[in-house]
N, C-alpha and C positions, 0 to 999 in steps of 0.2 A: 198250607197243606204240605205233606211230605210223603214221598214214596221211596222205597229202597230199590235202587237199580244196581245190580251186580255188586252189592255190598256197600254202595255209596248212598247215604240219605240225601235225596234231591228235594230241596224246598221249592215250592212254587205257589203262586197265587192264581186264582181262577175266578172269572166273572162271566155270567151269562150262560145261555143254553143254545145248542144248535151245532152247526158245523164247527169243528175245532179250528182255532187259529193259534198257532204256536208263535210266540214273540220272544226273540232272543236278543238280549242286551249286549252292549260292547264291553270291552275290558275296563276294569277299574271301578265299575259301578255295580248295581244289582237290578233285580226285576222292576224296581220302582221307577226307573227311568222310562222303561217301555210302557208301564202302566200310565204314567203321566202323559206320554206322547200319544198313546192310542185310545185310551178310554174316552176322551172327548170325541174321537172319530166314530166310535161305536154307540155313542149315547142315543142316537136316533136311528140306529141300524140293528134291530133285533134279529135273532136267528144265528148268532155266532157265540161260540164258547171260547173265550179268550184264556189261554194258558200262558202264564208268565213265570218261567223258571229262573232261579238263581243258578248261574253257571258255576262250575267248580272254582273254588278259591274266592268267591264273591258272595256277598249276602250270607245266607245260612247253609250253603252247600260247600262241604269241605273238598279239598284236593286230596284224593287218595294217592298213596305212594306209587301205585301202578299207573297213574295218569301221567304219561310222559310226552304227550304231544296232542295236536289238534285232532288227529284221528281217534285217539282215546276219548277225547271230549265228545266228538261226534257220535261215537258208539253209545255213550251215556245218554246223549240227547235222543237218539233213536230208541233207546230203551224206555225213555220217558214217553215218547210217542206211542210205543206199544202199550204202555201202562194206562195212558189217559185216553187214547183214541182207538186202540185196537185196530180193526181193519177199516175204520172210517177214513174217507178222504179228508184231508186237512190242508189249510193254507199256512204258509210260514212267512214271517216278517223278521228281518234281522237288521240291527244297526251296528256298523263298524265291524268288530270281530264277530259279532252275532250274525252279520250279513254274510261273512265268509262261511260260517258254520251252516247258515241257511242254504247257501249254494251246495254244500256237501249233502245236506238233507235231500235237496231236490235231485242231486245226481244219484244218490243211493236209492231213493224211493220215487222215481219219476211218475209211476202210475198212481201212486197214492197222494202225491202232492197236487192239490187243486190250483195253487197259485203261489208265486214267489215274489216277495217285495224286499228290495235291498235299499237301505237308507245309509248313505255315506259308507259304502262297503269297503272294508279292507280287502286287498287282493294282491296277487303276485305281481301285478303290473303297475303298482303305485309309482307315479312319476310326476314331474313338474309340480311339486307341492309348493304352494305359495307360502310366504312368511305370514305369521299371524298379524292381521291388521284389523283393528276395530272399525266397524262401519258406522256405528251410531252409539253414543254414550250419553245417557241423560245426566244432567248436572247433579241431580239429587242422589244418584246411585253411589257415587264415590263416598259420600258422607255416611251412607247406610251400611257399607261393607265393614265387617269385623276384620281384625288383622289376619285371622285364619282364612278368610274368604278372599283376601286381596289377590293372591296368585291363582287360587283354584278357579274362581269365577272369571277373572280377567283373562286367563290363559285359555279358557274353553269357549267363551261366548264372544262373538264379534258384534252382536247386538246387545247392548248393556242398558236395560231399562228396568224400572220397578217390576214389570211383568216377568221378564226373563230371570231377574234375581229371585223372585218368588218361586219360579219353577225350579231353579237351581237349589234353593233351600229345601224344597219339599221332595224333589224327585232324584237329586244327584248327591248333594252333600251328605245325607245320612248314611249313604253306602260307602263313602270313602274310607272311614276308619275300619271297615270290616274286611278289606281286601287282604288276602294272604299273598303278599308279594313274592315270597320265596316259592310258594306253590305255583303261582303263575309263571315265575321264571322257569321252572322245570317244564311246564307245558309249552312255553314259547320257544324252548330250545329246539323243538320239532314242530314249528307252527304251521308248516305247509301241509295241506290236506293231500291225500294220495289221489282223490278223485273229485274234480269240480267240472265234470263233463256237461255237455249241453242239456238243456231242459226245454221241452217244447210248449209248456203251458203258459198261461197269462203271467207276465212278468212286469215289474215296475222297478226302475233304477233311479233313485233320487240322489243328487249330489249337490254340495254347496260350493259356490264359486270361490268363496274365501276359506275353504276347508284347509287348515294348515296341518292337519294330521294325516290325511290320506289323499288330499287333492281331489280333483274331479276328472282329470284327463285320462288316467288309467282305467277308470270305470267305463269309458266309452268302448274299450276293447271287449267288454262283456256283451255288447249288443250282438256281436257275431255268434255268440253261443246261445242266445235266447231269441228265437225268431219271432216271438210275440211280445217283445219288450217295448215299453215306453221308457225313454231315457230323458231326464230333465236336469239341467243345471240351474239352480236357484241362486240368484244374486241376493246379497244381504243375508247370507247364510254360511256358517262355518260348519265345524264338525257337530255342533249342537243344533243343526238344522231342525230337528223335530220340535225344539222349543222356540226357535227363532222365526220359523215360517209356518205357524200352526194352521193358518187358513189354507195355504197351498197344500200342505201335507194332508189335511182332511179331504180336500177336493180330489187330489190324485190317488190317495188310498181308496176313496169312495169309488172312483172310476175303475180302479183295478178290481175292487170287489164286484162291481157290476160285470166286468169281463169274466171273472171267475164264475159268477152265477149264470151268465149266458151260455157257458159251455156245459152247464148241467153237472158240474163236478161235485155235487153233494151226495152224501149217502155212502154205503159200503162199497168196497171194491167188487163184491160179488153181484152188484146190480147188473 
């Protein structure tokens, strides 16, 4: 699906009906990574309308010349919210750079955001990032990798099995050639958001112990801003945590959704 926001055609996929859940992917991929991570979670959870946009410069959403920083991208995301959710309350999930944008969404729309989930979030306090270290590699994976996959898969995943290779091929690899790297370069020149203030609603922060991209230590500082946050560091998980720890991801996202529901944050703001 596609909707024009301030002159920019924003492509997105949509699944299900009910309370909107906006899912924001990280840099260098497209909406398919979040679809692959979250759709298994919602398979047995009806009542949610999942919206998966391609962020500018990735997938089928272009980077307009006027997009010169993360604040401009956030404005575009909020325009998409207005187009698909109107005045309905919605939850937002973000991975990596998408997690940073999700924090901006919650800061700008705290009354409308029913819940916030951050997966391996990028942030201003990134520190103590470990070196990339593979935790488990199946013997048969090396022979299955094509030359093009050798670096892409091995540098992203710390758990390298036939199952994670399949997820990489289906949900990550197809997006890699579609990235507008020059456009993203313009955006990341001003990558800091102007507002990532506190959010009082149900929050989940998941980090990977072996995340060599953003680490896990800096994300602990976010707990101070989110008084209803669950924070977890998952061993045997890197930046590809949503693919490497699928069982724990499903359990923790499910518990977060339960907390969102308990607070009665469904329906329009005018309730």
